[in-house]
C-alpha positions in Angstrom: 78.4 169.2 4.1 80.8 167.6 1.6 84.4 166.6 2.0 85.4 168.0 -1.4 86.4 171.3 -2.7 87.0 172.9 -6.1 90.7 173.4 -5.4 93.2 171.0 -6.8 96.4 170.3 -4.9 99.3 169.3 -7.1 102.6 168.1 -5.7 105.5 170.2 -6.8 103.1 172.8 -8.2 105.2 175.7 -9.5 102.9 178.3 -7.8 104.0 176.9 -4.4 107.2 178.8 -4.6 105.4 182.1 -4.3 104.4 181.1 -0.8 107.8 180.0 0.4 108.9 183.4 1.6 105.9 183.7 3.9 106.4 180.2 5.1 110.0 181.0 5.9 108.9 184.1 7.8 106.4 182.0 9.9 109.0 179.4 10.6 111.5 182.1 11.7 109.1 184.1 13.7 107.9 181.1 15.7 111.4 179.4 15.9 109.7 176.3 14.6 111.4 173.2 13.2 108.9 173.2 10.4 106.1 175.4 9.1 103.3 175.0 6.6 101.3 177.8 5.0 98.1 177.2 3.1 96.7 180.1 1.0 93.2 180.1 -0.4 92.2 182.7 -3.0 95.1 185.0 -2.2 96.3 187.8 -4.5 98.7 185.2 -6.0 96.2 182.5 -6.1 95.9 179.4 -4.0 98.5 176.9 -2.9 100.8 175.8 -0.1 104.3 175.8 1.1 106.1 173.6 3.6 109.6 174.5 4.9 111.6 172.3 7.3 113.5 169.0 7.5 111.9 166.0 5.8 111.7 164.0 9.1 109.5 166.8 10.5 107.5 167.1 7.3 106.7 163.4 7.6 104.5 164.3 10.6 102.2 166.6 8.4 99.9 164.0 6.9 98.8 162.9 10.4 98.5 166.4 11.7 96.5 167.5 8.7 94.1 164.6 9.1 93.6 165.5 12.7 93.0 169.1 11.7 90.5 168.1 9.0 88.6 166.0 11.5 88.5 168.8 14.0 87.5 171.4 11.4 84.7 169.1 10.0 83.4 168.7 13.6 83.4 172.4 14.3 81.8 173.3 11.0 79.1 170.7 11.3 78.4 172.0 14.8 78.4 175.6 13.7 76.3 175.0 10.6 73.4 173.3 12.5 
């Protein structure tokens, strides 16, 4: 299993705006301080959106690293 993918993540990518409405809906529906949405191969393409205060967004890199580790472990276990 590799740690790479063909998707390229670009900061301030203009396509990210198309996912902002969905991200706002998730944030509102869950009454969250911050929400993040990642879309892979959707009708409008792939991208992400993060909505919330910067101090909460600052937690995302650590959370995403933990998620990546957990997902790699699960995938490695399930692909054996």
